[in-house]
Structure formats: structure tokens, C-alpha cells
N, C-alpha and C positions, 0 to 999 in steps of 0.2 A: 421560405416559400417553396424551395425546391423539394424539401422533405415532405411538405404537405401535399404537393402535387404528385410525388411518387407514390404516396400512400394508395392512391386510387388508380393511377395509370397502369401500375403493374398488372392489374387484373385483366386488362385488355389482352396482353400477351398470354396470360395464364389461361384465359378462356379459349384461345385459339388452339392450344395444344392439349387441353383437358378433355380426355375421353372418359367413357363410363368406367373404365378400369381404375380411374383415379379415385373412385369412391372409397376404396379401402384406406386412403390417406386422409379422409375428411371427417371432421367432427365440428359441431357448431360452436361459435363463440356465444356464450349465453348473454353476457352483458358487459364484460370487462370489470367485474366487481373488484378484482384485485387492484385495479388501478383507480376505481371510483370509490373505494371503501371510505376514504376520508371524507369525500363529498357526501356520501350517503349518510354517514353517521351524523354529520352536522344537519343536513336537510331533514333527516328522519326525526331528530330531536326537536327541531323547530316546528315541523308540521304537527307533531303529536301535541306539543304545547298549544299551538294555535287551535287545533281541533278540540282539545279539551276545554280551552278557554271559551270558545264560542259554541260549544256543543249543546245540543238538546240531550235529553236522556236517551233517545234512540241512537244518537250518534255515539254516545258512550258505549252502548250495547254493541255497535258495529266494531268499535275498537276492541272491546272485550272478546268478541268472537275470534279475532285473529290471535289474541293472547292465549285464549283457550286452545285454539287449534295448534299453535306452536307447542304448548305445554303437553298436549296429548301426543303430538308427533314425537316429542322427546321421550315421553313415557313408553310409547310404542317401540321405539328403537332400543331403549334400555332393556325392556323385557325381552325383545326378540333376540338380542345378542346374548343375554344372560342364559337362555335355555340351551345354548350350544356350548356350554362349559361343563366339563365332567364334574359331578358332585361326589360327595363321600359315599352315598348309597342311592339306590333307585328310588326309595321312598322320599328322600329329601328332594330329589330332582322332580319327581312327579308332583309333589306339593307345590313346587315353583310353577310347573306347567299349568296346574289347575288354577293357581292364583292369577297367572297370566291370562288364561282363557276367560276367567271371570272379569278381569280388568278390561280385556279387549271387548267383551260384550258390552260393557258400559260405555267405553270409548266409541264403539261402533254406533250404538243407539244415540248417544249424546251428539255425535257429529251429524248424524242424519237429521236429527231434530233441529240442530243449530243451523245447518245449511238450508233446510226447508224454510225456517223462519227468516233467515237472511234474504233468500230469494223472494219470499212473499212480500217482504218490506218494499221491494222495488217493482212489484207487479202492477201496482196501481198508478194513478195520476197524482200530481201535486206532491211529489217527493221532494223534501227540502234539498237545496243544492249542497248544503254542507254534508248531507248523508252520502251523496255521490262522491264528495271529496274524501270522506272517510273510507268508502269502499275502494276508491282509487289508491289511497294510502296503503290499504291492506294488500292490494295487488302488487304495488311496488315493493312492499316489504317481502312478499313471497318471492318475487322475481329476483331481487337482489340477494335473497337467501337461497338461491338455486332451485326455486320452484318445488315445493314439497308435494304438490298434488296437481297434476296436469288437468284433470277433469274439473276440479273445483275452480281452477284458474279459468278454464274455458267457460264455465257458467258465469263467472264474474265478468268476463269479457263480453258475454252476450247482453249484459246489462249496460256496461260502460260504453262500448263502441257506438251503438245507436244514439245514446244520449249525447256524447261529445261530438259525434258527426252532425247531429241536429243543431248543435251550438257552434259548429265550425271551430272547435276549440283545439287548435294544433298543439297547444302546450300539453294537454292531457292525452291526445291521440298518439303522440310520438311513442310513449311507453306502451300504450295499448296495442298498436300495430306491431311493434317489435316483439312483444310477448306472443301475440297471435301467430306471427311468423314462426317463432321457435316452437311453440306448442304443436302446431300442425305439422312441422317438419318431423318432430319426434314421433308423432302418430304415424306418419308415413313410414318411418324406419321400423315401426313395430308391426307393420303389415297392412296398413290402410292406404293403398296407392292413391286414392282420390284426394288425400290430404296434401299431396305435394303441390298441386296447383293452387290450393287455398293458401298454403304457406307463402308461395311466391306472390300471390295477390296482396297479402298483407305487408310483405316486405316492400313491394313496390309502393304501396300507400305510404309507408314510412319514409321512403326516399323522396316522395313528392312534397314532404314537409321540409325539405332541405333549405328552401328559401327563408325559413324561420330560424336557421342555425344560429345566427347572431342575436336573435331576439328572444330565444328561450330564456325564461327567468330561472328555470332549474338547470344547472350545469349538467345534471345527469342525462338530460335529453340528448346532449351531444354524444355521450357514450353510446346511448341507444341507437343514435343515427349511424355511427361508425360500425357498430356491431351488426345492424340491419344490412348495411351495404355489403360488408364482408360476407355475411351469411347468404345473402341473395346471390352474389356473384359466384361464390365458390360452391355452395351446397347445391344450388339449383342449376348450375351448368353441369355439375356432376350427375344429377338425376334427369336432366334433359327438359326441365320445365321452362328454361329460358334459352333462347337461341344465341348464336354468335352475333347475329345482327343486333339483337337487343343489347348485348354486352358492348358492342361498338358504340351504340348510342349512349350507354351509360358512361363509357370511357371518355366521351366528349363533354357530357353534361356535368357530372359530379366533380371532376377536378376543377372545372371552371368555377363552380359554385364555391368550393372550399378555398380557392385561390384568391377570392375577393379580399380586398384589403382588411375589412373588418373581421372576416372569418379567420384570416391568417393571424391577425393580432390576438384573437381569442385563444387560438391554439398555442401561440407562443407564450401567452401569459398564464395558461393553465398547465402547470408542470405535469400533473397526473394524466391529464388528457393527452398531452404530447407523448408521454411515455406509452400510453395505451395505443396511440396511433402508430408510434414507431415500432412497437412490438408487433402489432397487427400486420404492419408492412412486412417485417421480417418473416413472421410466421407464414403468411399466405404466399409470399414469394417462394418459401421453402415448399409449400404444398404444390405450387405451380410446377416446381422442378420434379417433385415426386410423381406428380401426375404425368409429366412428360415421360419419365422413365417407365411407369407402369403401363402407359398406353401402347408401348412397343413402337412408337414412331421413330424412324431413323432419318432425322434431318439435322445434320451436324451444324449447319449454319444457324438454324433456329435454336438448337441447343446452345450454341455459343452466345447468341444474343440473350437468351434467358439466363444463362449462367452468369454472364457479366452483370445483369440486372440484379440477380440474386446475391452475387458476391458483394456488390456494393452495399446492400442492405444488411448482410449477415457476415461481414468480414471478421468481426470479433469472435465468431463462433470457433473458428479454427485455432484460436489462442486459448481455448479451454473454457470459454464462457465469460460473462461479465460479473464482476464481484459486487457492483452497486446493487443493493437490495431492490431498487426500483426496476432493475432489469433481471431479476432472479429467474424469470421464465426463459431467458435466453439460454441459460446453462443446460436446461433439459433438452434443448435442441441440438446439443453438441454431437450426439450420436448420429442423428440424421445428417449433420454436416459432414461427418466422416464418410458416409455413404456417397454423398454428392461429390465430395472431393475425389473419391476413388473413381466414380463414374466419369468425372471430367479428366482424369489422368494426372491429377496433381500428386496423388499418392497411389500406391499399389493396393489391390484388394487385400493382400496379406497385411499391409500396414494398417489398413482400416480395421481389419479383424483384431489386430493387437489392441487397438483403442477400445474395442467392444468387449474384450475378455473380462474386464472387471464385472461385467454383468453375469458371468457364469461362476464367479467365486463367492461362495457363501460367507467367507471370512473377510471380504473386502469391505471398505467403508461405504461402498455404494449400497443404497437401500431402495428397493422399489417403492417403499412406503413414502418416500419423499416426493414421489410423482403422483399427479392426479391420475385416476384410473383411466380417463379418456386418453391420456398420452401413452399409457402402456400399450394400447392398441397399435399406435404408430411405431413405438419402440420395437415391438416384437417383429413387425414387418421389416423394419430396417435391419435388425439383427439377422433375420433369416436371409435377407437379400445378400448381405455381405458374406455370411458364412457360405452360401451356395456358390459364390463366385471366387472364393479364395482357393488356394492351391492345396489346402489341407486334404489328407486322404478321406475317402468317403466315410469310413468308420469314425474318424475324428469329427467330421461334420455332424454326423448323426448324434454323437455323444454330446457335442456342444449344444445342439438343439434341445436334447433331452434335459441337459443340466439347466439351461435357461428356463425351460418350461417348469422344471421342479422348483427353482428359486421363485419364479413368478407366482406359482400356485401356493407355495409355502407362505408367501406374503399375504395372500388372500385370506388365509386362516385367521390372521390377527386383525383384519379390517372388518368393519361392520358388514353384515350380510346383505343389508338393504342399500348400502351406499352406492351411488351412481348405477342404478339398476340397468339402464339402457346400455351404458358403456360397458359395464361388467358382462352383460349378456353378449355384446358384440365380441369382446375378447374371448370369452369361453367358446362361443360358436365358431369364431375364427380358428382357434386351435383345434377344436373337435372335428372340423371338416376340411382342414388344410392338408392336402395330399403331401406337400413338402414336409409337413410335420409328421404325418402318419407313417410315411415311408421309413421314418427313423425307429419305428416300433414293430415288433413282430405281432402276430395275431392276438395272442393273449395280452401282450403289452398294450395294444390298442384298446382293448376292452377295459383294462385297468385304468388307462388314461381317461376313457369315457366315464367310468364310474367316479373318478376323482373330480372331473369337471362337473358332473351332476351334483356331487356332494357340496362342492364349493359354490356352485351357481344357485342351486335350489336345495338347501338342506332339508326343508320341509317336504319337498317333492321326493327327495331320496328316502326319507323316512316313510312317506306314504307308499311309495313303490315297494319298499322292502316289506312293509306290513301287508300290502296286497299280495305280494309274492308268497308270503307265509300262509295267508288265508287260502290262496289258490292251491298250494301244496296240500293243505289239509283237505280241501274240498275234492280235489282230483283223486287223492289217495282213497278217500272213503267211497267216492263214486265207483272207482274200479272194484272195490270190495263188494258193493251191494248192487251195482247196475253197470257192469262192464259193457253191456250192449250200447250204452249211451255214446261210447266213443268209436263205435264201428263206423268206418267211412272216413275218419280222419286220416290224412295221408300217412301211410306206413302201418295202418291198423285196419286191415280188411275184414277181420273176424274177431270174435271174442278171444280166441286163442292168442292172437297177436296182442290184444290189449293186456291179457294176463301175463303173457310171456315177456313182454317188453314194458312191464309196469314202471320200472324205474326211469326208463327213457321218456315215457309219456308224462310222468310227474315232473321230471326235470324240464321238459319242453314247456309245459303249462306255466310252471313257476317262473322260468326265465322270461317267457313272454310277458308275464305279469310284472316282473321287475322292470322291464323296459317300456311298459305301456305308455308312460307319460314323458318319454325322452324328448318329445317335440317341444316341451316347455322350456328346454334349455336355452332356446333363442329368445325367450320372452322376458320382459321385465316383471317385477314382482307384483304386478296386479294379479298374477296367478295365485289364487288362494290367500293373498295377503292384501287387505285393503282396510282403510280407516273409515269407510262409509259404503253405502250400497253401490254396487257396480253399475256403471253407465252402460247403455246399449252398445256403444262402440267398444268398451272394454270386454264385454261378453263376446262380441264378434271376434276380437283378437284372441281371446282364450280358446274359442272354438276352432281356431286354426291349428291347434297343437297336434291333432292326429296327422294332418297333411305335412306339418313340419317334420314329422318323424322320418319322412322320405329322405331328408338330407342325410340322416345318419345311416339309413339302409344302404345308401350308395357308398358311404365311406367305411362302413363296417360290414363286410359281406356276411360275417357270421350272424348278424342280426336279421338277414333277409328272410329266414324261415318264419320269423315272427310278424311279418308284414301285415297279415290280415288282422291279427290281434291288435297291433298298434293303430291300424286305421279304423277298426270296428268296435273298439271298447266303449264308444259313446252311442252306439246304435241299439235300439230297443229290440225286443224279441220279434216284434212285427216289422222291423226294418226302418223305423222312424229314428230321427236323431241326425247327427252330423259325423262325418261329411256326407252330403247328399250323393256324391259321386260313387261312394262305395256301397255295394250291396252285401251286407253281412249274411243274409239268408242264402245266398248262392255260394258262399265260401265253404270249402271243404273243412275249414277249421271252425265252423259255426258252434260246435259244442264247447270248444276252448274259449272262443270269444265270449260266449254266454257266462261261463264260469268266471272269467276275469272281470267281466262287467259287473256281476253281482258282488264279487269280492271287493272290487273297486268302490262300489256304493256302500258296502258294509263298513269299510274303513273310513271313507269320507264322511259318513253320517255320524260316526261315533268318535272320531279323533279330536284331539284338543290342541294340535299344534298349528296346522296350516291354514285353517279356514276361520277367519275372525268374524265372518258375517253370519254365523249361526251358532246356536247353543248346541253342544254335542248331545246326541240322543242316546238313550240306553238301548242295549241290544234288542230287548223284547219289543220296544216301540218300532224299531227298524224292521223287524220281522213281520209285524202287523202291516206295515206299509208295503212290504213285498207281497203279502197275501192280497192286499187291495189291488195291486197292479199286476197280479199274476196273469200270465199269458198275453199281456199287453206290452209291458216294459221288460218283465223278467220271464225267463224260461220256466214254464210251469213244472217241468220235471225237477228243476233245481229248487224251486220254492217248496215243492212237496217233500223233497229230500231233507231239507232243513227241518221242516215241521214234523216229519214222520220218523226221523232217525235220531234217537237220543244221543248216540255217540257223536255224530256230526254236529248236532246242535250244541252239545256241551263243549266240544273242542273249539268251535268257532267263538262261542261266548267267552270261554276262558281266555283265549288269546286277545280278545278285544276289551275285556273288562279286567278280570283279576290279573291276568298275565301281561297286560299292557305296560305297567311300569318297568318290568324286567326287560321287555322287548325294547322299550324306548331307551333304557339305560345302556343296553348293548349297542344300539344304533348310534347313540350320541358318542359313545366311546370310539366307535368306528369312524366318526367324523374326524376325530383327532388322529387316529391311526393312519388316515389317508392324507 
């Protein structure tokens, strides 16, 4: 009983001390699948048998939809990872890329058709209840499989939630509300602030079903309930969508509900559920302590109370972790425990650092690959915190940070490029904009680090940026030869003599600006140019944020500041339309460079075969015809006319994008591994 009660009471204290700075220590608990896996397999098997036995042909089609989606998702991943492997020669690799592009076009169209048919099935009246049951089954299957597609899940929820609310069906609503809470939280983290309140709304709805805890026929619903409570209390206090007063009320209501005799008996009899509850208790008490530290609060009495509460739940961590496989996740918290023990004065910061040193030894038995990507985010923060407070010389501290970053990023090379996209983006953006990390590198070292982060985070974006930079170099060079007046007025080039005399500098500036033009995508998940179906409006809204996101990197990398206008303006048309609305490309002194990068960006995007799965690559001549159609509206007429009227420029661009593309790609793929 005491254990059950403490699972929830701890959050009350946690919320009191948790400030916005605690955000960096927080990630959501998706469902507790590691603890509920045994239950899920049994229930999944029984439900599938039941659905098939009583199914109409349409229900069978619904089940088949999820089978096909899983199969396509696996195919997508296998192809995506295979193209980032160095091949014997460029031709072999290009053949693979072309096969991948053809296969992705089929997957994309098939998924769109299947999703449309699935949603249409539920658009009318008199839908058989067993079909809703089949759709619910598919939702749970995706959720317990770590949600492969947030927007597909959102569309399914739009069908299921109103239906089950109308029936007052708490059994089915428990999962629906929990999933809706998580999905909207992830959308918030991706850049849609209005989704935070919606996430809290659904988590609150999930908690209101707590009175049914003992009556749920599916044991999985109890996992969903605990995950919803933890996520609401921790995530939404972090982002400010629930108040301390709300947390106080929750701290009174939820423990009372779980402490009821029947609920306590259920927890005691379900070993996996109890393991999940106990682990959640330890994990979040640790987050509570981390949040206290990061908030900068100096209240030793409060800290003492929090630490005693934490230590009671996590006392086994100081002994090196728990060997029982049911508690395997405790062992990954060992490093955070070192930080907290040092902060509490139980050990010195230097002793804590000794415990962290295996993280910087590439020959040690420790492997980052044994940890989930979302934990690496916390691990890096803890390591940095301990290093900075140790008595090691400053040059040694910097070396340790660099060594840890190298090992962590080396590990990313061997992991799937699409795995944990949100968490991966959080880690890479954390490293790329963390001044405590960047101060360990000189200016050129910072840019090399940024390049490596881009390569690991978005290899397709790296390839696209590199191709765009190459096209920009060709275009700028030829324009200087035939029309140097075009660049007069660009800062540093006041006359034709300046353009001709500083030719190499101008070409370098334009190509470097092009290389970094999409750097803002580093903070985004891989909806950017990689999707298994047509993009939703909200996904497009997220993608359109990437020019503004580049401002994060301009602050951290002063050497990129000269390219600011190009980074902000490369999605603005010749007439000034496009995004972001706040930037006026026509008033920029770099307007000619923006226009060149914009047209080269479009050239590669329209003809490439790696990044964009939602369109069939076009041939060069087709794209040029589109440029002519949109001349003086989207594209600078001077540049469009230059392509059509200059056979040298036309031939050089066409060669790079068609005949020369395999060699270009082969070189770029090799550089992925060199980095």
C-alpha cells in the first residue's frame, strides 16, 4: 500500500520545485510497453482471433490495412538505411537509389489510397460496431509499437473518440485519451504551441476514468492510466499548462483512488504492472531532483526533503543498478544518480566524474547503443553537469566533452536514421546550440561539429544542401562571367570591378550560404522530406518553420551570420510571397544571392531521388519549362533567361543533376561515413 501511495504522492513535491528549466530533463513515457509487453502479446493474439472469428469482410480489410502499413513501414526503413551504406561503385548505389525511389512512390500512393478508404468507411452512419473494434485494435497495435505515424493516429482518434464518448465506453476511451495526450504533446515539441493545452485536456480526460481502474477488463488500460498520470504531472508542469494548484488537487485525488483496497490488490497481483509503477516512481522522482537542480532554486530544506524521498525510491542505484531483468531500466539511471549524490554531498564531484569516465572510453564495455535514444538526451546533460563542476583543468574538461560527443555521434552512424526522430532531433539540437559544448571547440571546430550533426540528423538534407551548394557555385560563377552587373549592390560588391576582382569570394559566399540554407531542419523530425503518405496541413506548418529555426544556429555560430538573409529568404518568391512572412527578401541587399539559392534549391528538390518520397523526380527539361511558366512571379526572370539563353550554364546544370548525379551522390555518401 505504501509503495502504491508513494507512486503518486511524489509528484506533489516535484511540481512545487519544477520550473521551466526542468524541461531539458523531461521526455514522455509512451506506454510502459517494456513492462506490459507480456500482457499485450496475449491480449493482441486473443483480440485478433476474436475479430477474425466474428468479422465481416470489411473488418478483415481493416485488419489487413494495419498489416500492410506495418509491412510498408518496415520496407521504408530497410530501404532508407540501405542507401547510406557505401557501395562498390557509384552505378551500383544509384541503381539502389532509383529502385528505392520507385518503391517509395508505390508505398506513398498505396498508403494514401488505403488511408482514404479507411477513413471513408467511418464517414457514414450505421457502421458495424465490430469495425470500430477493429480500428481500435489497430490503434492499440500502433501505440504499443511506439506509434509509427502520428498523423495517421490522429485521424484514427478523430473517428474513435467521438464514437466511444457517445457510448460512454470507458474501456476503449482509456487508450484513446492516453494516445491523444501523447500525440499532441509531441506536436507541441515540434513547434505547435497550441497543442500543449490539447494534450493536457486529453490526459485529464484519461485520469477521470480512474474510478474504473479495478473494472477495466483489459489490464493494459491500467498501464495507460499510470502513463497518462505521469505524463500529465511531469510534462505539463514543465510547459506550464497545469498549475501547482491543479497538481495539489491531483496529489489528493489520485493516491486516494489507487489506495482503495481493490485497486491495491490488483497492483499487488500484477507483477508487471507493479514493476512499471515502481520504475515510474523512481524515474520521476529522479526527474524531480533534476528539475530542482536545473531550476537554480537554493532551498536546502526543500532539497533535503526531496532527496530523502528520492533516495528511498532509488537507493539501489548507488550500488550500480539492479540485475533483475524486470528492473533493467534502473541501471541506465545510474549515471544520473552519480550527479545527484554529488550534488547532495555524499560523494565529491571528482568521484562522480570517475564514475562517468567509461562514457568517454571507446574501448570500454559501455555502449550507447544499449540505451534508448531518448535517455541519451538526459545522459548528456548529466555528464556535462558533472564535468563542469569537477576540479579537472579547463582543457581536460573540454577534451572530455569532445570525446563524449564523438562517441555518442559515432554510435548514431550504426543506428537507423529514422529511429526516434523527435528524440534524435532533441539531442542533436541540444548539442548544436549548447554553449557549454560549443565553447570546447574553436571556430572551425564548431562548423565541423555542425556539419557532422547535420549529416547524422538529416543525411538526406545534407545531400540536398550539398547539391544545392554545387549548383549555386556553377550558377554564380557563370553569372559573374556573363552578367557581373547582376551582383552590384550586394554588400562588398559596389561595382562591376568589385564583382570581377573578388570573384572567388563571391562564389564562396553564395555556395556556403546555399550549403547551410536548410540548417533549421536539424531541429525537426523526419517529416521533413520523408513521409509515407501525403503531408497533413500541420506537418506543412512545421516544415515551414525551418527558415526561422535557422536563427538558433546564427546565434551559436557567428560565422554563419553573414548568410542570415539567404537562410531566411530561400522560400520567398521573386515577388516576395512565401514564408516566413516577417522577412522581406526584396529589401535585402542579398536579393540576387537569395534568388540564385532559391532557384538552385528548387532545381535539386524537383529532380532528386533521395529525400522526397511524395513526388516522382522530374527531368531537368521539365523543371526548366516550369521555371519559364513562373518566370518573374516565383523565379527571378534574369536567372530563368540565363538558363535558357546560355548553353554553357544550361549544360553544366543539367550534367550535375542528371548524368553527373551518381558520382555526386557517391561522393556525398562516402562523406557520411568519413564524418
